[in-house]
Structure formats: C-alpha cells, structure tokens
C-alpha positions, 0 to 999 in steps of 0.5 A: 499499500502507498504511503500517505502525502505529508498533511502539514505545510512545511515552511520553507518547504525543502531547505533551511538556511542556516547561515553563518558565522557557525561560531556560535549557534545557528537557529534556524526555524522550521515552521509546521502547519496543519491544515486540517480538521484532525490533530497531528502527531509529529517529530524531526529526525536527521541524518546529523544528531550530534550537530543538531538540537530540534526543539520542540522535536516532537509533538502535537499540531492541533488541528487548523493551527502552527508551530515554529520548530527550532532548529539550533546548528551546534558551532564548527568550523565552516569550510566553504568548499564542503558541500552540506549532505544534511538533512531532516525528516519531519515525520507525521502520522494523524492523531488517534481519536481516543489518544492518551500516549503519543509514543503507543502512537508512533509504536503500533503505526503501520507504514501506509498511516506515515507521512514524512517530508525531508529536508535538504541544509544550507550553510551561507557565509555574510559577508562584511557588507551582509551579501550572502555567499554560498560557496567562495568569497567574491575579491574586491581587490581587499579580498576576504578570508571567509574563514574568520571573515576578515580582511588580508591584503591583496598582494 
C-alpha cells in the first residue's frame, strides 16, 4: 500500500538555511502548519543528530494551527568548499481521536499511516557588507578570509 501524502505544510518546504558565522549556535525556524480538522502527531529526525538541537523535536499540532520548530546548528568550523549533506525528515501521523500516549501511537503505527517530508540543509556565510555568499568569497581587491571574515591584503 502506498504511503499517504504529507498533510502538514512546511515552511520552508525544501531547504533549511543556516546563516553564519558558525562560531556560535545558528538557529533556523521550521514552521509546521496543520490545515486539517484532525490533530497531527509529528517528529523531526536528522542525518546528523550530534550537530543539531531541535526544539520541540516531537509533539501534537492541533487542527488548524501551526507551531514553530527551532533547529539549532551547533558551532563548527565552516569550510565553504564543503557542501552540506545534512538532511531532516518531518514524520507525521493523524492522531487517533482516543489518543492518550503519543509514544504508543508511533509504536503501533502502520507504515501506510506514516507521512514524511524531507528537507536539505544549506550553510551561508555573510560578508562584511551583509551580502550572502554560499560557496566562495568574492575578491574585490581587498580580499576576504572567508573562515574568519577578516580583511587580508592582496599581494
């Protein structure tokens, strides 16, 4: 049996953007909206659990409401040449009307009842003039050291 289509509306729908510098925790917000007339249970999973803190990472979204999920990227040494392979998955299931225990809902869920959406991660580094650079720094004859965003001299 085919999987159900995701009922939750995700904002952003496909990619979480984290804007540096990455020397401190950087937070991206994921808005989950439940447009249905039923409560929906959700949980957020990642391919890099040690690199992120997600709050709340699971819960119930009441019918017709939204919640904001904070995805906090832990500090790390940014390499502009390294492309992020990190991904997130928002898994959801319609909450049973007689639900008393959310953990039990996930344990007893049939595969065809589960819905999911996947998001990629992108890391961006701002320049001094606040224009964002994704992969490479631009040299304007006052070169920038991308890692620390410090001006270095062109010789």
